[in-house]
N, C-alpha and C positions, 0 to 999 in steps of 0.2 A: 813736164810731168805733173799729173794730177795729184793733189794733196790727199792723204788717206781720209781726212775728215770729210772732204768733198765726196769721195767715193762712198763713204758710209752713209752720208746724207742722201746721195742719189739712189743707193740701194734701198734704203728705208722708204724713200719716196715712191719708188716703183713697187716695192712690196705692199705698201699701203694701198696703192691704186689697184694692184692685182687682187687684193683681198676684198675691197668694197665695190669695185667696178663690175658691171655685168660681164659674164663670160660668153663665149660662143656657144657653149653647151651648158644648159641650165643645171645639169647634173653636177657640174663642178661647184656651182654656188651651193647646192644642197649638201654636198659632201663637206664643204668648208663649214657650213652652218652646223652640220652634225658633229664635226670635230670640235668646234667651240662648245657645243652643248655637252658633249661627252666629257670634256675636260672640266667644264663648269660643274656638272653633276658629281663627278668624282671628287672634286675639291669640296663641294658642299657636303658630301658624305663624310669626308675627313674632318671638316670643321665640326659638324654635329656630333660625330662619334667621339672624338677626343674631348669635346665639351661635356658630353654626358659622363664620361669617365671622371673628368674634373669635378662635376657636380656630385657624383657618388662619393668621391674621395673627401670632398669638403663636408659632406653630410656625415660620413664616418668619423672624421676629425671632430665634429661637433659632439658626437656621442661620447668619444673617448675623453675629451677635455672636461666633461662634467664629472668624471670619475677619477681621472689621473691628475696628479699634482703637476705644477709648472715645471719643477725640476725634481730629480730623484737621484740620491747618492746611493750607489750599490758597490759592494766589494768586487775587485777583479778576480780574486781567488777565494774560494770558500762561500758559505751561505750566510754567515753572520759575522758581526764585528762589534767592537766596543765603541759606543757613541761618545764615551768620555775622553777619547784620545785628544791630545792637545791641538792637533791640526783641525779636527772637527769642531772643537770649541772656538778656535779662531774664526772659522767660517760662520759659526752660529752668531758671532758678535758683529757680523757685517750689517751695515745700516740699511742695505737694500732688501734684507730678508724680513718679511712681515710675520710669517708663521713657520715654525720648525716642528715637525711631527715625526716621531719614531714609529716604525711599523715592523711587524713580523709576519711573514707569509710562509706557511708550511702545509704539506699535504696531510690529510686525516680522513678517517672513515666516520660517517655519521649514520645514525639509525633512528628512524621514527616508526614506532610500532613494528611492523614486519618488513619495512622497506629500508634499504641501505644505499649509500652512494659515496663515492670517493670525491672529496671536495678540497678546496683550498681555504684554509682558515687564515683570515687576515686580521691580526690584532692591531688596533689603532688607538691613538690617544683621544682624549675628550675634545681636542681642537680639530678633529677631522671634519666637522661640519663647516668650520671656517676655512679649512684647507681646500676643500672641494665644494661642488654644488650638489652634494648628496641629497639635500632637502627637495630639490626639483625632481629627483628620481624615485621618491618614495610613493608607495601605493598602500592605502589602508587608513584606518581611523586612529591608529596610535601615533607615536612620535619616535624619532630616532633616539634610542637609548642603548648604552653599552653595558652599564652596570648600575647597581644601587647597593644599599647596605645589606641586602639579603641574597640576591641572585645575580647571575650573569645573563646577559641577553645576547641573542644572535640575530642579525638582520640578513635574511637569505635573499639570493637572487630569485626573480620571479619564475624562471624555468626550473630551478632547483626545487622551489616550493611545489611546483606541479609534479615533479618527479617523485618527491617524497610523500606527496599528498597531505601536507601539513595544513594548508589553508593559510589565510592571512593572519589568523590568530589561533595558534595551536595551544591546547591546554596541557597535554602531556609534554614533558621536557624532551629535548632533542639530545640523544646520547652521542658523545664525541669520543672516538678512540684514536690514540696516537701512540706509536711505539716509544718506549723509554730509551733514552740515549745511553749508549755504552752498556746495555744489558742484553745478555744472551737469552734466547727463547728457551724456556723449559718445556720440553715436549710433554711432560706429565701435567704441567699447569701452564699452558701457553698464555692464558689471560693475564698472568702475573707480569708479563713483559710489556704490557700496554697501560698507559694512563687512561682513565675514564673520567670524563667530566660531563656536566649537564648545562645545556643552554635553554633559556626560555624565550618566549616570543614577546617583543615590544608592541606587537600589533601592526607592524608594517613590513613590507618587503621592498626591495629596490629593483628597478627595471631601467637599464641603460641601453637596451636594444642591441646588445652585443653578446653573442653566445659564450664567449670566453668568460665573461663576468656573470651573466644572468644564470648560467647553468652550472657554475662551479664555485662561486665565492660565497663565503659567509663572513660578515663583518662582526667583530666582537671587540672586547677591550684588550689592550696590550697586556695587562696583568694576567688575564685569563690565558692568553696565548703563551706567555712565558711559563706559567705553571703547567700547561698542557704539554709543552715541548721541552720542559726542564732547562729553561734558560734563566740566567740571573739578570744581568743588565744588557745582554747582547740584543742586537736588532738585526734584521735582514736588509733594511733600507731606511733612509731618512728622506722624507718628502718635504718639499719646500714650496711656499707661496711667497712671491715677491711683492713689494710695494707697487702700486699702480704706475708710478713714474719710472720704475726700473726697466732697463733694457735687458731682456731675457738672454739674448745671445752674449752680450758683454759680461753679464753676471755669471753665466755658465762657464765662460772661458776663465774668468777670474777665480771661481771656485775650483775648477779643475787644476789651475796653476798652483793654488794653495795646497791641495790635497796630494798632488803628485800622481805616481803610477799605481798606487795601491787601490785607488777608487776610480769609479767612472761616474760622471755626471751626465744624466740623461734628460733631455727635454721631452715634451709630450709626444713628439713625432718618433723619437728614438725609443721610447718606452713601448711603442707599438710598431717597431720597425718591420717585423715579419709581415704584418697585415698590409702595411703601405707598400712594401716591396712587391708583394703579390699583385696589388693593384697596379703598380707601375709596370710590372711585366705584362699584365693583361693589356694595358694601354699600349705598350710597345708592340706587342704581337698584332693588335688591331691596326696600328699604324702601318706595319709591314704588309698586312693583308690588303689594306686600302691602297697602298702604294702599288701593289701588284695589279689591282683593279684599274688604277690610273694608267699603268703601262699598257694594259689591254685596251683602254679607251684611246690611248695615243696611236694605236694602229690606224685609227681613222685619220690621224694627222699624216701618216705616211701615205695613205691613199689620196688624201686631199692634195698634197704637194706633187705626187706623181701625176694626178689628173691635170693639175695646173700646169705642169711642165709640158705635158702633151698639148694642152690647149694653147700655150704661149710659145710653141715651137718656132713659129714664124718670127715672133718678136725676138726670141733668143738669137736666131740667125741674123736678124737685122742688127741687133746690138753687136754681134760679132763682126759684121762687116764695117760697123762704125768705129771699131777699135776696142770694144770691151773684151777683156781677157776672161779666162775661165774663172779666176778668183772673183771678179766682180759679178759675173753671172751667178756663181754659186752663192755669193753673199746676198743676192736679191731673194733667192728662195729660202735661205737660212733665216733672213729677216721675216719672211712670210710665216715660217713655222714659229718663230719667236713671238710674232704678233698674235697668232692664234693661241699659243700657250698663255701669253700674258693676259689677253682678253678673257679667256676661259678661267684663268686663276682669279682675276679680279671679280668677275661675275659670280663665281662659286663662293669666294670668301664673303662677298657682300650678302648674297642670299643666305649663306650659312649663318653669318652673324645675325641677320634679320630674323631667321627662323628660330635661333637660340633666344633672341630677345623676346619674341612672341611666346615661346614656350616658357620662359622664365616669368614673363608678365602674366600670362593667362593660363598656362598649364593645360594646353589643349590635348596633348598626347598623354594618355593616362597609363599607369602601370597595370591596372586591373580594376575590376568592379568589386572585389572583396575587401575585407578589412584586415587582411593579413599583411599588407604592405605598410611600411613606416611612413611613406609619403604617397599622395594620390597620383602625382604626375612625375615624369622623368625629371630629375634635377639636372640643370645645366650650369656651366660656368665657363665663360670664354676667357682664355689666357692669351695675351698678346704673343708670348713665346711660341705657343702652338701655331698661331696664325703665321708667324714668321717662318717657322719650320715647314708648314704646309705650302706657303708661297714659294719658298726655295725649292722644295721637292717637286712641285709642279713645273717650275721653270727648268730645272735640271732634266727631268724626264722628257719634257717637251723639246728641249734643245737637242738632247741625244736622239730623239725620234726624228728630228729634222735632218739629221746627218746622213742617214742611209739613202733616202731618195735623191738628195743633193749629190752625194757621191756617185750615184748611178748616172746622173745627167752629166757630170764631169767626165766619166768614162765614155759616154756616148759622144760628147763633143770631141774628145781626144781621138776617137775612132774616125769620126767624120773628117777631121783635119788630116788624119793620117791617110 
């Protein structure tokens, strides 16, 4: 009895010879080459597309990290909490924390001359400059200021500046309206139910290239926000910057353990979870579409194996007379299909990685000729997890595509013997 390993080696040997050796009909060679090219091009498209999604995601992450803190503590229920709670003070004393900053975020209405807009007022402490990289986002000749002995300042997002028409340095103050807490609106005098405050310009605006911030946020002092929204010591969040040597994940878990279930500790990714979730869904949908294209490309594999079986019919009959059973003959053509899939996958991944490297190095494929794009060329980032997923997908689809024509040849052999 022949050992299974010997049968596998023999099947692989014949499959390799059938793939690379000349056929009786040149069309079989052409179809086999087309099958390899089709799988390679589909694989290349998957590598490049997923890498572009990775590049855009990392680019967006870079924009957010300049504005968002490393860690953020928010309440599970309600909008505000008391930062003087004992558990929070225990967290504040941790040696891994470099900067501890309290913030308040609430909705308000702002008016500049005849223009109005609904905005998010974010009151921050003086250490906000050390907490984030806000200095790298500023535009204008002034400097980042929140308050002085006379007035309160507001730093607008660049899109909000355009919407209100304030310019980089507005002279007239910005009127800010917010409803008073626990006060009913008097129809006879509705303005009495609102707090009204003034913000002046420090001569700068910020631009982090994200619509969420640039078109909605105004940065001001924490004291101004508390007076505007009628809070005493409450805050809506505590933002934290860790020491350079600290492990963010480990510290995040430790803080969450100390605070319990009343608070959530969010890292930079979780603070923008909705944005990144949408990008992940888009990437997943693209992966499924490209997999469908790969399935279509594998129809060439079905035709290639069918033509090869017809071309090698005499060889199959000879193998049958020499004692080869249906399983061995089927295994030969299955190995043939697997070789085509494997070669196409390796070629496609190699070319895809090479193209991504060239794009990353030289940026040949441009986004456009105008200045409305944040980057000139398509950003790419190759992840080995994506390459492994693509490789497995190509092999699985190729192996399944090899099954149908092999099943047909087994049925034909059974009929001939019958």
